[in-house]
RODO-2510 file (C-alpha; in nm, 4 decimals, decimal comma):
residues 330
     n   res          X          Y          Z
     1     m    -0,8534    12,6364     4,4063
     2     k    -1,1298    12,8260     4,2527
     3     k    -1,2026    13,1463     4,4131
     4     t    -1,5009    13,4151     4,3984
     5     i    -1,3468    13,7516     4,2864
     6     a    -1,4932    14,0578     4,2459
     7     i    -1,3598    14,3274     4,0189
     8     i    -1,4414    14,6706     4,0415
     9     g    -1,4371    14,8569     3,7231
    10     t    -1,5209    14,7468     3,3824
    11     g    -1,2735    14,9278     3,1890
    12     a    -1,0144    14,7691     2,9297
    13     y    -0,7665    14,6750     3,2226
    14     g    -1,0458    14,5411     3,4438
    15     t    -1,1867    14,3250     3,1506
    16     a    -0,8601    14,1816     3,0888
    17     l    -0,7784    14,0747     3,4202
    18     a    -1,1250    13,9146     3,4180
    19     n    -1,0359    13,7256     3,1052
    20     v    -0,7307    13,6055     3,3022
    21     l    -0,8760    13,4898     3,5800
    22     a    -1,2129    13,3435     3,4308
    23     d    -0,9493    13,1437     3,1923
    24     k    -0,8008    13,0030     3,4876
    25     g    -1,1193    12,8879     3,6286
    26     h    -1,2297    13,1407     3,8846
    27     q    -1,5744    13,2691     3,9404
    28     v    -1,5611    13,6549     3,8311
    29     i    -1,7952    13,9026     3,8525
    30     m    -1,7451    14,2638     3,7549
    31     y    -1,8991    14,6020     3,9167
    32     g    -1,9575    14,8501     3,6995
    33     i    -2,1620    15,1943     3,6603
    34     v    -2,1961    15,1792     3,2600
    35     s    -2,5396    14,9525     3,2180
    36     s    -2,4354    14,9391     2,8204
    37     q    -2,0923    14,8031     2,9385
    38     v    -2,2654    14,5541     3,1824
    39     d    -2,5543    14,4437     2,9424
    40     d    -2,2349    14,3805     2,6878
    41     l    -2,0637    14,1496     2,9313
    42     n    -2,3566    13,9343     3,0210
    43     l    -2,5784    13,9286     2,6817
    44     n    -2,2773    13,9259     2,4341
    45     h    -1,9352    13,8197     2,6015
    46     e    -1,8092    14,1271     2,5226
    47     n    -1,6816    14,4684     2,5810
    48     g    -1,7426    14,6442     2,2484
    49     e    -1,6310    14,9647     2,3963
    50     f    -1,2926    14,8746     2,4385
    51     f    -1,2404    14,5424     2,2462
    52     p    -1,4771    14,5309     1,9609
    53     g    -1,5919    14,2175     1,8171
    54     v    -1,3491    14,0256     2,0885
    55     k    -1,5250    13,7270     2,2674
    56     l    -1,4384    13,7052     2,6386
    57     n    -1,4586    13,4189     2,8687
    58     k    -1,8051    13,3039     2,9014
    59     n    -1,8398    13,2465     3,2867
    60     i    -1,7747    13,6278     3,3469
    61     k    -2,0469    13,7808     3,4972
    62     a    -2,1191    14,1775     3,5609
    63     t    -2,3654    14,3645     3,7654
    64     t    -2,4598    14,7401     3,8524
    65     d    -2,5398    14,6044     4,2172
    66     l    -2,2107    14,6481     4,4187
    67     v    -2,3819    14,4217     4,7114
    68     a    -2,4467    14,1339     4,4523
    69     c    -2,0852    14,1949     4,3419
    70     l    -1,9264    14,2146     4,6833
    71     e    -2,1795    13,8944     4,8464
    72     n    -1,9369    13,6188     4,7957
    73     a    -1,6080    13,7710     4,7233
    74     q    -1,2884    13,6248     4,8635
    75     y    -1,0871    13,8827     4,6494
    76     i    -1,1705    14,2228     4,5470
    77     i    -0,9419    14,3796     4,2365
    78     l    -0,9621    14,7444     4,2406
    79     v    -0,9151    14,8590     3,8696
    80     v    -1,0496    15,2187     3,8925
    81     p    -0,8887    15,5432     3,7952
    82     t    -0,6859    15,6720     4,0804
    83     q    -0,8584    15,9740     4,1306
    84     a    -1,1670    15,7571     4,2001
    85     l    -1,0404    15,5130     4,4056
    86     s    -1,1010    15,6446     4,7371
    87     n    -1,4952    15,7124     4,6874
    88     a    -1,4620    15,3354     4,5596
    89     i    -1,3413    15,2352     4,8611
    90     d    -1,5731    15,4141     5,0653
    91     e    -1,8750    15,2707     4,8798
    92     i    -1,7268    14,9098     4,9293
    93     n    -1,6876    14,9420     5,3111
    94     k    -2,0767    15,0255     5,3277
    95     y    -2,1494    14,6984     5,1948
    96     l    -1,8838    14,4697     5,2990
    97     k    -1,9706    14,2080     5,5456
    98     h    -1,6855    13,9646     5,5520
    99     e    -1,2962    13,9058     5,5217
   100     v    -1,1408    13,9778     5,1770
   101     i    -0,7967    14,0416     5,0337
   102     v    -0,7690    14,3589     4,8207
   103     i    -0,5569    14,3833     4,4666
   104     n    -0,5134    14,6992     4,3722
   105     a    -0,4030    14,7523     3,9980
   106     a    -0,4534    15,1483     3,9813
   107     k    -0,1213    15,3487     3,9866
   108     g    -0,0239    15,6703     4,1417
   109     f     0,0458    15,8379     4,4748
   110     d    -0,1570    15,9685     4,7635
   111     d    -0,1471    16,3553     4,6231
   112     q    -0,2513    16,4706     4,9741
   113     s     0,0120    16,3180     5,1720
   114     v     0,2761    16,2819     4,8834
   115     d     0,2908    15,9158     5,0129
   116     l     0,2289    15,5620     4,8823
   117     l    -0,1060    15,4904     4,7437
   118     s    -0,1178    15,1572     4,9263
   119     k    -0,0832    15,3375     5,2801
   120     m    -0,3960    15,5251     5,1671
   121     v    -0,5860    15,2011     5,0367
   122     v    -0,4746    15,0033     5,3411
   123     r    -0,5846    15,2845     5,5856
   124     r    -0,9564    15,3125     5,4321
   125     f    -1,0273    14,9562     5,4131
   126     k    -0,9086    14,8587     5,7828
   127     k    -1,2057    15,1034     5,8579
   128     s    -1,4264    14,8323     5,7586
   129     g    -1,2559    14,5787     5,9839
   130     y    -1,2481    14,3200     5,6783
   131     l    -0,9171    14,3594     5,5398
   132     k    -0,7430    14,0466     5,5022
   133     g    -0,4372    14,1323     5,3077
   134     y    -0,3144    14,3709     5,0604
   135     c    -0,1362    14,3338     4,7425
   136     g    -0,0589    14,5278     4,4269
   137     l    -0,0368    14,4281     4,0542
   138     y     0,2462    14,6110     3,8618
   139     g     0,3975    14,5306     3,5061
   140     p     0,4193    14,5585     3,1462
   141     s     0,0439    14,4486     3,0692
   142     v    -0,1144    14,6359     2,7719
   143     a    -0,4757    14,5731     2,7626
   144     s    -0,5311    14,4693     2,4074
   145     e    -0,2333    14,2255     2,4411
   146     i    -0,3789    14,0509     2,7535
   147     i    -0,7176    14,0266     2,5755
   148     d    -0,5566    13,8684     2,2844
   149     r    -0,3771    13,6068     2,5224
   150     k    -0,0579    13,7466     2,4468
   151     p     0,2537    13,6243     2,6946
   152     t     0,2336    13,8534     2,9802
   153     f     0,4402    13,8705     3,3106
   154     v     0,3554    14,0965     3,5879
   155     n     0,4717    14,1282     3,9498
   156     i     0,2369    14,0836     4,2681
   157     a     0,3653    14,2956     4,5373
   158     a     0,2963    14,2785     4,8965
   159     d     0,4572    14,3364     5,2179
   160     e     0,4519    13,9778     5,3123
   161     f     0,5856    13,7189     5,0397
   162     w     0,3794    13,4426     5,1313
   163     l     0,0799    13,6738     5,0348
   164     a     0,2076    13,7902     4,7202
   165     e     0,3208    13,4234     4,6051
   166     q    -0,0289    13,3145     4,6932
   167     i    -0,2148    13,5843     4,4564
   168     a     0,0320    13,5347     4,2082
   169     e    -0,0178    13,1853     4,1540
   170     e    -0,4436    13,2643     4,1542
   171     f    -0,3269    13,4608     3,8384
   172     s    -0,0995    13,2961     3,6420
   173     n    -0,2040    13,0510     3,3622
   174     e    -0,0687    12,9503     2,9965
   175     y    -0,0269    13,3163     2,8780
   176     f    -0,0461    13,5401     3,2070
   177     f     0,2524    13,4704     3,4251
   178     a     0,2572    13,6625     3,7628
   179     k     0,5675    13,6584     4,0078
   180     p     0,5682    13,7350     4,3575
   181     s     0,7569    14,0572     4,4971
   182     d     0,7881    14,1743     4,8776
   183     d     0,8938    14,5014     4,7627
   184     l     0,5598    14,6884     4,7489
   185     p     0,7227    15,0465     4,7675
   186     g     0,9673    14,9596     4,4678
   187     c     0,7377    14,8158     4,2653
   188     e     0,4556    15,0728     4,3219
   189     v     0,6478    15,4105     4,3026
   190     s     0,8175    15,2783     3,9779
   191     a     0,4602    15,1741     3,8391
   192     a     0,3694    15,5334     3,8834
   193     l     0,6746    15,7396     3,8154
   194     k     0,7623    15,5567     3,4837
   195     n     0,4727    15,7741     3,3171
   196     v     0,6507    16,0464     3,3466
   197     i     0,9587    15,8908     3,1948
   198     a     0,7462    15,7972     2,9200
   199     i     0,6218    16,1390     2,8453
   200     g     0,9892    16,2468     2,8056
   201     a     1,0275    15,9616     2,5523
   202     g     0,7314    16,0590     2,3548
   203     m     0,8970    16,3846     2,3094
   204     f     1,2422    16,2570     2,2083
   205     n     1,0781    16,0481     1,9452
   206     a     0,8764    16,3317     1,7774
   207     l     1,1874    16,5083     1,7787
   208     e     1,3665    16,2008     1,6160
   209     l     1,6915    16,1996     1,8160
   210     g     1,7228    15,8000     1,7579
   211     d     1,7385    15,5084     1,9493
   212     n     2,0528    15,5832     2,1581
   213     a     1,9110    15,8956     2,2902
   214     h     1,5892    15,6710     2,3616
   215     a     1,7978    15,4343     2,5777
   216     s     1,9967    15,6873     2,7632
   217     l     1,6492    15,8592     2,8511
   218     l     1,5192    15,5222     3,0022
   219     c     1,8692    15,4591     3,1958
   220     l     1,8716    15,7944     3,3470
   221     g     1,4945    15,7764     3,4460
   222     l     1,5496    15,4508     3,5804
   223     n     1,7970    15,5851     3,8265
   224     e     1,6164    15,8867     3,9277
   225     i     1,3049    15,6556     3,9644
   226     m     1,5316    15,4352     4,2249
   227     i     1,6694    15,7214     4,4240
   228     m     1,2941    15,8373     4,5001
   229     a     1,1916    15,4989     4,5555
   230     e     1,4697    15,4659     4,7981
   231     q     1,2847    15,7229     5,0369
   232     f     0,9789    15,4902     5,0774
   233     g     1,2121    15,1559     5,1737
   234     a     1,2229    14,9959     4,8136
   235     k     1,5147    14,7576     4,7255
   236     t     1,7960    14,8022     4,4682
   237     a     1,7586    14,4563     4,3409
   238     t     1,3787    14,5338     4,2591
   239     f     1,4684    14,7639     3,9657
   240     t     1,5505    14,4922     3,7316
   241     n     1,1957    14,3230     3,7581
   242     f     0,8763    14,3347     3,5644
   243     a     0,7010    14,6226     3,7481
   244     t     1,0175    14,8264     3,7291
   245     m     1,2269    14,8273     3,4418
   246     g     0,9537    14,5703     3,2286
   247     d     0,7120    14,8632     3,2781
   248     l     0,9150    15,1379     3,2060
   249     v     1,0767    15,0026     2,8793
   250     l     0,6942    14,9372     2,7704
   251     t     0,5534    15,2758     2,8605
   252     a     0,8215    15,4578     2,7062
   253     s     0,8703    15,2792     2,3823
   254     s     0,4945    15,1435     2,2936
   255     k     0,2843    15,3731     2,0428
   256     k     0,0029    15,1945     2,2683
   257     s     0,1063    15,4176     2,5793
   258     r    -0,1085    15,7351     2,6581
   259     n     0,1906    15,9275     2,8021
   260     f     0,4274    15,8473     2,5227
   261     t     0,1571    15,9731     2,2812
   262     f     0,1178    16,2703     2,4919
   263     g     0,4627    16,3615     2,4835
   264     k     0,4574    16,3381     2,0938
   265     k     0,1574    16,5590     2,1234
   266     i     0,3869    16,8336     2,3172
   267     i     0,6207    16,8515     2,0698
   268     e     0,3915    16,8527     1,7998
   269     t     0,1698    17,1442     1,9230
   270     g     0,4502    17,3269     2,1021
   271     s     0,3559    17,3020     2,4796
   272     a     0,2031    17,1099     2,7175
   273     t    -0,0890    17,3471     2,7868
   274     q    -0,1952    17,3230     2,4058
   275     a    -0,1315    16,9198     2,3908
   276     q    -0,3512    16,8487     2,7192
   277     k    -0,6127    17,0661     2,5220
   278     d    -0,6045    16,8539     2,2009
   279     y    -0,5541    16,5063     2,3283
   280     g    -0,8601    16,4957     2,5891
   281     l    -0,7578    16,1440     2,7581
   282     t    -0,6107    16,0740     3,0862
   283     v    -0,2498    16,1060     3,1237
   284     e    -0,1187    15,9584     3,4469
   285     g     0,2324    16,0849     3,3818
   286     v     0,0860    16,4653     3,4013
   287     q    -0,0319    16,4027     3,7776
   288     s     0,2762    16,1966     3,8739
   289     a     0,5232    16,4734     3,7342
   290     e     0,3812    16,7320     4,0016
   291     v     0,3990    16,4239     4,2682
   292     a     0,7453    16,3638     4,1770
   293     h     0,8315    16,7336     4,2305
   294     k     0,6928    16,7141     4,5595
   295     i     0,8859    16,4058     4,6694
   296     c     1,2200    16,6080     4,5400
   297     l     1,1433    16,8899     4,7705
   298     k     1,0405    16,6976     5,0631
   299     y     1,3361    16,4769     5,0384
   300     q     1,5693    16,7186     4,9131
   301     i     1,6750    16,4718     4,6030
   302     s     1,8209    16,5944     4,2652
   303     s     1,6392    16,4702     4,0094
   304     p     1,7309    16,6662     3,6810
   305     l     1,4929    16,4824     3,4399
   306     f     1,1856    16,4724     3,6234
   307     k     1,2366    16,8286     3,7142
   308     s     1,2749    16,9107     3,3793
   309     i     0,9632    16,7319     3,2249
   310     y     0,7789    16,8761     3,5395
   311     e     0,8709    17,2488     3,4470
   312     i     0,7890    17,1572     3,0545
   313     i     0,4246    17,0355     3,1822
   314     y     0,3401    17,2659     3,4792
   315     k     0,5278    17,5853     3,3701
   316     n     0,4646    17,5790     2,9833
   317     k     0,9067    17,5850     2,9587
   318     n     1,0134    17,5177     2,6095
   319     p     1,0352    17,1135     2,5218
   320     h     1,3393    17,1727     2,3914
   321     t     1,4926    17,2273     2,7411
   322     l     1,4411    16,8547     2,8047
   323     l     1,7493    16,8196     2,5329
   324     n     1,9702    17,0367     2,7786
   325     t     1,8657    16,8294     3,0801
   326     l     2,0132    16,4890     2,9010
   327     f     2,3142    16,6664     2,7299
   328     v     2,4143    16,9361     2,9417
   329     l     2,3166    16,8810     3,3031
   330     y     2,4124    16,5013     3,2825
***
């Protein structure tokens, strides 16, 4: 059955999801604060800033009016940077007048409490009194490939399996396959922490250490992620799905990954400090490395790989210490 879906954010990933949902036959309206993007979507059926020359589904609408975007929405999909999430929810709560299901595509942690981002999102939306349900969307899904309608698998995660199943069905079409999971903590923690391992993988790539070392890094990284995720109630069986292993393999292997590219820059410039100055783009793994460090301290977890990457980024240690971590500490 066709749904009315509001997408908060007109960036690359939000646009890709809008195209998926419009292709499924849903009524999609995007909310953005950049007028040129909104005009491009409405007039040209494009988002040229991110996908030059690519025609999108003509049924996608866009607006700079949040009230209009939310008016008939049954689902709200959050596709804004993690650091902007709290403010975005506060703005939505001002104008929300009916029950909705919220689907969050942002990845990270609640830095203040060193806890799951989903808890913060749910807590804030409950203030409105209109939160009907909550899901997260995670998995190996590069926006440029989704736009090209290449086969993509993701997980829709919720505490209630029936809800994850329902939302997964709303997303799934002939090229985008959403599978339900009832392990929200496992999917969520892995989605955030895989970016840290991707930075390490980029360093390994720049050092030309080869595929054997790369595969070993991913194996050790997944193991450390799983140990941390278990502190939040994650299930071991989850760590072979799309949101966990799948997303880690993609993010830590693809040249399209900002975290992987940033890791390479660290080696090329000789330090994480210089790499951050030169790169200029948001690198999610930098913030996640700090949160992972806090998690390890809070729960007294030994995590040599994450500790090494944290010290390279925040203590400006020589990147080659990562080699000692892999080949000596393990």
